[in-house]
Backbone as a ProteinNet text record, in pm:
[ID]
protein_1_A
[PRIMARY]
MKRNSVSTVLFALVLGLVPFFAGTAHANESEAWEALREGRAVLMLRHALAPGTGDPANFDVDDCSTQRNLNDTGRQQARAWKPFLAEQGIDKARVFSSQWCRCLDTAREMDVGPVEEMQSLNSFFGNRGYEAMQTSQTIAIVNELEPGPPVILVSHQVNITALADVFPSSSEGVVMALPLSENPTILARVSPEN
[TERTIARY]
-372.6	-462.8	-358.4	-389.9	-320.7	-286.5	-179.2	-94.1	-224	-325.4	-403.6	-488.2	-594.6	-653.6	-617.2	-483.7	-442.9	-422.1	-368.3	-370.6	-555.4	-608.8	-755.1	-830	-764	-799.3	-727	-597.9	-567.1	-652	-620.9	-701	-855.7	-931.6	-1026.5	-1033.7	-945.3	-954.7	-882.7	-778.5	-757	-858.3	-950.5	-1065.9	-1180.6	-1197.9	-1292.8	-1224.8	-1097.4	-1034.8	-1008.8	-1067.8	-1031.9	-1165.3	-1298.3	-1363.5	-1360.6	-1312.4	-1292.9	-1157.6	-1059.6	-965.2	-990.2	-1077.8	-1127.1	-1217.6	-1323.1	-1420.2	-1299.4	-1235	-1147	-1105.8	-1052.4	-973.5	-1063.8	-1172.3	-1307.8	-1320.4	-1373.5	-1449.9	-1337.4	-1179.9	-1099.2	-1117.9	-1085.5	-1131.8	-1262.6	-1340.5	-1439.8	-1448.3	-1364.6	-1370.9	-1277.8	-1176.3	-1060.6	-1116.6	-1264.7	-1333.1	-1412.6	-1474	-1573.2	-1464.2	-1342.8	-1288.5	-1241.8	-1225.8	-1182	-1299.3	-1423.8	-1531.2	-1589.2	-1515.4	-1588.1	-1431.4	-1329.3	-1214.6	-1160.3	-1168.4	-1054.3	-929.7	-923	-773.9	-752.7	-656.7	-649.6	-584.4	-635.1	-551.9	-436.9	-359.8	-181.6	-195.3	-156.3	-144.6	-45.5	-4.1	100.4	59.8	143	95.8	48.8	-21.7	-55.9	77.3	91	157.2	229.8	422	473.8	636.1	615.1	735.5	850.5	929.2	1045.1	1109.4	1225.2	1258.7	1346.1	1265.1	1352.1	1327	1389.7	1349.3	1437.3	1479.1	1543.2	1654.5	1788.6	1900.2	1864.4	1746.5	1671	1588.2	1544	1422.2	1417.9	1277.6	1183.1	1094.5	1056.9	898	790.5	859.8	783	724.2	775	824.9	797.9	671.6	609.7	688.3	758.4	811.3	919.9	984.2	1155.7	1093.8	1005.5	940.5	919	905.4	840.3	684.7	601.5	479.8	386.8	226.6	165.9	154	139.3	117.6	-39.4	-82	-241.4	-301.5	-199.2	-236	-257.6	-127.2	-159.8	-273.7	-348.3	-434.3	-565.6	-513.4	-693.9	-694.1	-567.4	-556.2	-599.8	-576.2	-610.3	-760.9	-795.6	-966.5	-1067	-959.3	-1074.3	-1068.8	-1028.3	-1043.9	-1152.9	-1212.9	-1307.5	-1468.2	-1473.3	-1593	-1538.9	-1417.9	-1374.9	-1387.7	-1372	-1419.7	-1563.9	-1627.6	-1783.5	-1846.4	-1768.5	-1828.8	-1796.1	-1727	-1687.9	-1828.8	-1870.2	-1942.4	-1852.8	-1759.5	-1673.2	-1681.6	-1749.4	-1800.6	-1657.2	-1659.5	-1568.9	-1463.3	-1374.7	-1263.7	-1158.1	-1087	-963.2	-846.6	-749.7	-687.9	-578	-494.9	-331.4	-265.6	-177.8	-65.5	76.6	173.4	310.9	316.3	404	370.7	460.2	496.1	509.1	425.6	466	333.9	274.2	321.6	244.2	154.8	186.5	63.4	2	-2	-62.5	-190	-118.6	-209.5	-302.6	-213.8	-333.6	-435.2	-371.3	-502.6	-612.2	-581.3	-701	-777	-683.8	-758.7	-845.5	-870.2	-932.3	-1070.9	-1053.4	-1164.3	-1271.5	-1216.5	-1281.9	-1260.9	-1252.8	-1222.6	-1070.8	-1125.5	-972.1	-871.7	-742.8	-649.4	-553.2	-480.5	-428.6	-258.1	-183.6	-21	66.6	78.4	206.3	313.9	386.5	545.4	627	582.6	593.1	609.3	477.6	475	573.1	611.5	734.1	800.6	900.4	968.9	1082.3	1178.3	1329.9	1394.4	1379.9	1406.2	1582.3	1579.1	1724.5	1814	1723.6	1777.3	1725.8	1809.3	1746.6	1744.7	1832.2	1867.6	1743.7	1637.9	1455	1362.4	1415.4	1311.9	1221.3	1320	1285.6	1190	1226.2	1187.1	1080.1	1058	913.7	817.4	861.3	810.5	693.5	817.6	733.5	632.8	695	596.7	496.8	463.1	361.4	238.4	286.2	250	155.5	247	195.7	96.6	104.7	30.7	-123.4	-106.3	-222.8	-302.3	-242.9	-298.1	-356.9	-338.2	-371.3	-500.6	-524.3	-629	-756.2	-805.9	-988.5	-1092.5	-1171.7	-1197.2	-1327.7	-1350	-1429.1	-1437.6	-1428.4	-1464	-1371	-1313.3	-1219	-1062.4	-970.8	-846	-747.6	-695.3	-645.6	-523.7	-399.1	-248.5	-189.2	-170.9	-124.9	71.2	117.1	225	335.6	458	564.2	566.2	622.1	623.4	771.4	917.1	952.6	877.6	794.9	745.4	634.1	563.1	486.6	574.6	674.5	744.1	806.5	868.6	891.8	791.3	707.1	601.2	568.7	502.5	421.2	499.9	601	695.6	578	538.9	430.9	542.6	554.7	642.1	506	431.9	318.7	334.3	267.7	249.7	225.6	188.5	156.9	-1.8	-49.8	-184.9	-209.5	-132.4	-197.5	-196.1	-268.5	-302.6	-277.3	-273.8	-239.5	-353.3	-416.9	-545.3	-450	-452.4	-415.5	-485.4	-459.2	-542.8	-487.7	-570.1	-552.3	-538.3	-451.3	-389.8	-241.5	-164.1	-58	58.2	142.1	245.5	372.6	496.1	619.6	569.5	492.4	457.5	298.5	261.6	99.3	11.6	-70	-144.5	-223.3	-173.9	-214.4	-329.6	-466.8	-580.6	-570.7	-584.2	-562.8	-459.4	-469.2	-374.8	-520.1	-511.7	-648.6	-597	-687.8	-625.5	-781.8	-776.2	-898.4	-899.2	-767.1	-708.1	-752.4	-775.5	-777.7	-931.9
5105.3	5043	5034	5114.3	5115.1	4963.1	4977.8	4861.8	4734.5	4796.1	4769.8	4683.4	4781.1	4749.8	4590.5	4583.1	4475.4	4356.7	4377.9	4235.3	4216.8	4280.1	4223.6	4195.9	4234.3	4135.8	4034.5	4040.4	3910.3	3779.3	3861.3	3779.5	3727.2	3806.9	3748.9	3623.6	3652.7	3539.6	3377.2	3432.5	3327.7	3267.1	3318.5	3300.7	3230	3261.4	3187.9	3052.3	3070.1	2940.9	2779.7	2831.2	2744.9	2643.2	2699.3	2590.6	2473.3	2561.6	2516	2337.7	2394.5	2292.8	2189.4	2237.3	2158.2	2057.4	2112.4	2039.3	1918.1	1963.9	1872.2	1798	1803.9	1687	1592.8	1612.8	1564.5	1454	1507.4	1418.2	1362.4	1347.5	1247.9	1164.5	1180.3	1084.6	975.3	1053.4	949.6	865.1	914.9	845.2	726.4	781.6	659.7	580.7	580.6	468.4	416.6	469	392.8	276.8	299.2	242.3	124.7	143.5	28.8	-43.3	-48.6	-86.9	-143.6	-114.5	-151.6	-292	-311.7	-409.9	-352.6	-183.7	-142.2	-70.7	-65.8	-38.1	-149.9	-77.8	-180.2	-60	-85.3	-7.1	-109.9	24.7	-34.2	77.9	0.5	71.7	59.2	123.9	138.9	57.9	-56	-68.3	93.1	25.2	122.9	133.4	275.5	303.1	155.1	149.9	87.6	106.6	219.3	240.8	230.1	276.2	263.7	258.9	244.2	259.3	59	8.6	-125.4	-204.7	-315.3	-431.3	-494.1	-524.1	-548.5	-669.4	-652	-729.4	-894.1	-922.9	-1063.9	-1085.6	-1003	-1050.6	-1141.2	-1232.7	-1352.7	-1330.3	-1395.3	-1339.4	-1465.3	-1539.5	-1628.7	-1579.3	-1484.2	-1440.1	-1315.9	-1274.8	-1152.1	-1045.8	-1113.4	-1064.1	-1035.7	-1075.1	-989.7	-884.5	-848.1	-750.8	-630.2	-490.1	-414.6	-446.8	-368	-398.1	-298.2	-321.7	-192.9	-152.7	-1.5	7.5	52.2	116.2	128.4	244.7	333.4	425.4	343.9	259.1	194.3	112.5	45.6	-71.4	68	129.3	224.7	304.5	314.8	311.9	247	112.2	14.1	2.9	-33	-31.5	45.9	204.2	338.1	304.3	186.7	192.1	121.9	25.5	-73.6	69.5	176.7	225.7	331.2	373.5	455.8	388.8	265.9	197.2	166.2	197.4	79.5	252.4	383	521.9	515.6	446.4	424.2	353.6	260.6	96.3	-23.2	10.6	-128.4	-173.1	-321.7	-366.8	-491.3	-552.1	-648.6	-658.1	-723.4	-666.5	-785.4	-839.7	-950.8	-882.4	-929.2	-842.4	-940.8	-871.1	-951.7	-895	-971.2	-868.5	-927	-840.8	-869.2	-1006.5	-1080.1	-1173.9	-1098.8	-968.6	-916.5	-886.7	-905.9	-908.8	-776.5	-663.2	-490.5	-498.8	-603.3	-573.8	-659.2	-804.2	-905.2	-812.4	-787.4	-697.6	-570.8	-546.8	-387.8	-445.8	-591	-621.3	-687.1	-763.3	-839.7	-697.6	-631.3	-532.2	-469	-443.5	-379.2	-453.8	-550	-690	-636.2	-634.3	-643.6	-790.3	-856.4	-954.7	-1079.1	-1226.4	-1282	-1216.3	-1250	-1226.3	-1293	-1262.8	-1380	-1346.3	-1424	-1340.5	-1351.7	-1251.3	-1251.7	-1221.7	-1304.6	-1301	-1144.3	-1128.9	-998.7	-920.2	-852.4	-762.2	-741.3	-816.4	-838.2	-758.1	-652.7	-548.9	-587.5	-503.4	-493.2	-407.9	-346.7	-241.7	-262.2	-408.3	-462.3	-487.4	-509.7	-588.3	-535.1	-413.1	-318.1	-462.6	-549.4	-617.8	-670.6	-697.9	-762.1	-678	-535.5	-459.4	-441.6	-488.4	-541.6	-601.1	-752.9	-857.3	-866.4	-814	-828.5	-705	-619.2	-510.4	-592.8	-684.5	-751.6	-835.8	-903.3	-1030.2	-927.1	-866.5	-772.3	-762.5	-670.7	-618.5	-734.5	-869.2	-989.5	-1041.3	-1060.7	-1161.4	-1088.4	-920.7	-830.9	-831	-847	-841.5	-972.3	-1088.2	-1236.2	-1279.7	-1180.1	-1191	-1197.5	-1298	-1337.2	-1183.7	-1165.2	-1043.5	-1067.2	-975.1	-1002	-906.7	-882.3	-796.4	-673.5	-568.8	-477.9	-588.6	-575.5	-595.5	-475.1	-533.6	-441.8	-512.3	-436.8	-466.3	-382.8	-444.1	-427.8	-437	-354.8	-362.2	-286.9	-251.8	-144	24.1	100.8	223.4	181.5	89	57.4	31.1	-67.7	-141.9	-51.1	21	145.6	224.3	216.2	363.4	355.4	205.2	106.7	79.5	93.5	61.6	159.6	271.8	356.8	545.2	534.4	618.5	776	709.2	768.9	718.3	806.3	811.6	793.8	701.2	688.3	720	776	777.9	631.5	594	506	475.2	375.2	409.9	490.9	531.9	580.6	477.3	503.1	439	499	422.5	476.3	375.4	452.7	364.4	363.9	284.4	243.2	185.6	258.5	172.4	65.1	-33.1	-185.1	-184.7	-241.9	-335	-274.1	-301.9	-238.2	-217.1	-151	-148.8	-106	-104.5	-38.2	120.1	183.8	313.6	363.7	278	270.1	430.6	424.6	533.1	558.6	661.7	701.3	785.1	695.7	747.1	854.2	850.4	896.7	880.2	915	876.3	893	808.2	808.4	732.2	800.4	792.2	805.4	690.4	745.1	850	927.8	1024.5	1163.1	1142	1292.4	1363.7
-937.7	-834.6	-726.3	-613	-476.3	-416.8	-370.5	-282.1	-218.2	-98.9	-39	-130.1	-234.9	-345.5	-376.2	-432.3	-518.3	-390.8	-276.3	-163.9	-165	-178.8	-130.5	-243.3	-377.1	-491.1	-499.4	-452.1	-452.2	-336.1	-216.3	-119.7	-124.5	-199.1	-258.9	-376.4	-462.6	-570.3	-496.5	-410.7	-329.4	-220.4	-168.5	-81.7	-223.8	-354.8	-420.8	-462.5	-493.1	-475.2	-411.7	-327.9	-194.6	-181.5	-252.7	-244.4	-350.5	-465.6	-579	-559.7	-499.9	-451.8	-402.6	-285.9	-169.5	-194	-313.7	-382.1	-465.4	-547.4	-664.3	-542.3	-440.9	-339.7	-313.6	-240.4	-225.2	-315.8	-434.4	-531.7	-573.2	-592	-582.7	-534.9	-375.7	-281.9	-266.4	-350.9	-369.8	-479.6	-584.7	-694.5	-640.1	-577.4	-521.1	-446.9	-344.2	-203.5	-371.2	-468	-566.3	-672.1	-683.2	-734.9	-668.2	-543.8	-426	-390	-425.5	-389.2	-515.2	-608.9	-732.9	-767.5	-734.4	-729.6	-857.5	-866.7	-988.9	-877.9	-774.7	-697.5	-583.1	-538.5	-408.7	-282.4	-141.8	-39.1	-16.7	16.1	73.1	164.6	354	430.3	497.5	602.6	692.3	834.9	859.8	991.6	1077.7	1204.2	1304.2	1400.1	1468	1576.2	1640.1	1633.1	1663.8	1699.8	1812.2	1840.7	1837.1	1764.3	1724	1595.3	1531.3	1395.9	1369.9	1252	1208.1	1287	1326.7	1445.8	1486.5	1656.6	1700.2	1697.5	1718.3	1662.7	1736.2	1785.9	1839.1	1738.1	1668.3	1546.4	1530.7	1558.9	1522.1	1494.7	1346.2	1285.6	1331.9	1410.5	1492.1	1659.3	1645.3	1818.6	1854.8	1871.4	1881.5	1987.9	2080.6	2191.6	2118.6	2059.5	1969.9	1883.8	1864.9	1809.2	1848.9	1734	1775.7	1792	1866.6	1842.1	1846.6	1822.1	1870.8	1971.7	2039.4	2170.1	2142.7	2262.1	2289.9	2199.1	2144	2064.7	1900.6	1870.2	1740	1711.7	1859.9	1833.8	1829.9	1860.2	1860.4	1697.8	1665.2	1550.4	1391.1	1482.1	1370.5	1356.2	1505.6	1515.3	1438.4	1452.5	1392	1187.1	1155.8	1010.1	1010	1092.5	1040.3	1035.8	1092.5	1111.5	995	966.1	904.7	696.9	730.7	605.4	557.8	659.8	677	634.4	654.5	633.3	437.4	410.4	266.6	190.3	268.5	187.1	197.7	269.4	276	425.5	462.1	542.6	577.4	421.9	445.6	297.7	340.3	270.3	266.8	152.6	164.2	220.5	323.3	373.6	386.7	369.3	314.2	397	458	524.5	554.9	594.8	610.4	744.3	752.5	903.1	1006.6	997.9	1103.5	1208.6	1347.4	1398.3	1444.5	1384.8	1435.9	1341.5	1195.6	1058.4	1084.9	1119.3	1126.8	1283.3	1340.8	1483.8	1423.2	1315.5	1250.4	1168.3	1104	1019.5	1078.4	1218.4	1266.3	1366	1429.8	1479	1389.6	1280.3	1165.7	1152.9	1160.8	1161.3	1082.5	945.5	859	704.8	780.8	707.4	769.1	737.7	751.1	713.6	784.2	752.7	672.2	542.8	496.5	512	531.3	573.4	394.3	393.8	215.4	240.9	231.8	223.1	200.8	50.6	-1.6	53.7	137.4	225.6	358.6	368.4	497.7	452.2	566.5	548.6	501.6	433.4	424	454.1	545.9	582.1	620.3	690.6	700.4	638.7	472.4	389.9	256.5	202.9	68.2	-22.8	-62.5	-131.6	-226.9	-98.3	-126.7	-209.5	-192.2	-227.2	-382.5	-437.7	-604.7	-592.4	-543.1	-576.6	-525.1	-401.3	-314.5	-380.4	-409.8	-482.9	-595.7	-675.1	-793.7	-746.6	-661.4	-642.2	-600.1	-507.1	-448.1	-550.1	-659.6	-800.6	-849.1	-887.3	-981.4	-858.3	-775.7	-666.7	-659	-634.4	-644.1	-798.3	-907.2	-1014.2	-1041.9	-987.9	-1015.9	-900.9	-831.1	-708.5	-845.8	-826.2	-848.4	-794.8	-898.7	-844.7	-712	-664	-519.9	-451.5	-296	-190	-229.6	-159.7	-154.3	-126.2	-186	-125.5	-14.7	74.1	216.1	178.9	181.3	239.2	301.5	407.1	547.3	526.9	558.6	511.2	624.2	515	635.3	544.4	606	538.2	440.4	424.5	344.3	166.1	231.1	113.2	46	93.4	11.6	-22.4	19.5	-74.1	-175.8	-170.2	-264.6	-388.3	-356.9	-463.5	-507.3	-384.5	-461	-450.6	-399.7	-417.9	-312.6	-163	-117.8	59.9	128.6	290.6	363.2	390.1	471.7	610.5	699.5	852.3	912.7	1041.4	1070	1077.3	992	996.9	855.5	759.2	653.5	552.8	455.3	330.2	215.1	132.1	-12	-135.7	-178.4	-287.4	-400.1	-449.7	-574.5	-628.1	-833.2	-954.7	-958.7	-1009.5	-1112.7	-1234.6	-1274.4	-1232	-1186.3	-1067.2	-1029.3	-1136.5	-1138.3	-1198.7	-1094.4	-1186.5	-1115.1	-1077.9	-1143.4	-1152.8	-1097.1	-1026.3	-1022.6	-977.9	-1046.3	-1048.8	-875.8	-810.3	-663.9	-705.6	-629.4	-619.5	-528.1	-410.8	-305	-195.1	-85.8	74.2	140.6	224.5	324.2	455.5	570.6	667.6	777.6	880.4	942.4	1054.6	1082.9	1137.8	1079	956.7	875.5	824.8
[MASK]
++++++++++++++++++++++++++++++++++++++++++++++++++++++++++++++++++++++++++++++++++++++++++++++++++++++++++++++++++++++++++++++++++++++++++++++++++++++++++++++++++++++++++++++++++++++++++++++++++

């Protein structure tokens, strides 16, 4: 077989596999949303865009003026979750958030349910010694929740990476199967911007 013929055959095979893999990814995401709707999964997302890294030296959890906060793009990203979730059949959710203003603002701008603060979702970027304790606490709290509407956790990159071994972008979420564990099953990575 000539080189051009081999290239043509390989190209045709690759094109033939694209719909297969695209369909598989879509089916997995559909299953993830179904699991979230049915209470068999939880959605944990990184706060929307708040320019910068870490927290300022004068950081005070009770004073938003001392923190990194959402910019206009971040607020738009947060608001985009409401219609995105509605497309997946989720109009209401139980929303838990880090006490950091950028997380609380993300959770409130999503507008899918009352927001409850959860200390274990607070960032430990400045003190990695809290990573194991907070991750364990988050797992325990989520696993003890009563059945009800879907659960959404709004947190930070470090928290999500510690639990799910995923490095999310701003406003990107991870759907994880319940019960949570130290090695959770990742069902999908989701974002209104994808």
